[in-house]
C-alpha positions, 0 to 999 in steps of 0.5 A: 605535085609528085606522087611518092611511092615508099618501101618500108620494112620497120617502124618508119621514122623516116616515112613519118618525116616525109608524110609530115613534110608533105602535110606541111607543104614542105614537099610539092608531092604526096605519099601515094602508097606504102609498100612493106615486105613485113605485115608487122611493120609499124610504118604501116600504121603510120601510113594508115593513120594518115589515110595513105593506101598500104600494101604488104608484099611479102619476099617469102611468097615469091621463088626469087628477087626478081619476081618479087621486085616485079610485083613492087613495080606492078603496085607502084605503077598502079599508083602512077608514082614519079618517085621511089623512096626507100625508108628502112626497106631491108631488102636489096632491089634488082636491076629489073626493078631499077630499070623501070624507075631510072633515076628515080629511086632514093634511099637514106643511109646512116653514115657518110657515104662512100664510108661504112655502106651496108649494116651496123654502120653506127657502131662500126663508125664508133669502133674505127674511131671517126670524129664525124658520122652522119647520114646520106640520101642517095640515088640507088644504083645496083650496088649496095649504098653505092649510088650518086650522093644528093645530100649529106649532114654530119654529126660529131662522134665522140670516143665514149658514145653509145651506139644508141646515142650516135643513132639519136644524133643522126636520126635527127638529121635523116628526118630533115634531110630526106624530105629536103632531097625529095623536094629538090627532086620534086622541083626538078632541081636534080641532075645526075651526071656520072657520080655526081649529082648537081643541084640547080641554084645551089648557093655555096658557103665557102666557110661552112665546116665542123671541127671535132674536137673544137679548136678552142679546147 
């Protein structure tokens, strides 16, 4: 059983999916600590409702990013976490933070990386006219949404989509693939080689595909 530390800033729906999967036995691990830089984040309430320890570490109380990150490291190490999961954490981590958890920090992003990194990506996908978008779980490196990709899920994008519609479509899949990525880590099945993440025991489906618009229209 691994111990997971989750960093949050907002409502925490992905945190909830991780907690729920852990309680259902779908993740061989437990959320040991939830840390937020925002004292009013509803994610803290979600954790407290399940009896999970929480901490507020406000970045506003530190003179620079490095010292803020070192306080995060101190709290995470106090709970002996094996994996750090970012779940809507609206801060870019410093190299000093990542050095303490090499290959042990994950993030989820609401786009098919490497396309559309950063913020506002759902509307960008709609504006760009792509036929597919989705979500990506990746290991965190020193770039912004540039780390090795673990798992991705796709959804169709339609020209008349509103951002809220696409967000809801993507979010349903985020809640499925983030716990799965964490379980693969817990099982020791992930191996990073350069930019690639290899999954031990992966079964290939050569016929798996999606087409949008469908061929039968």
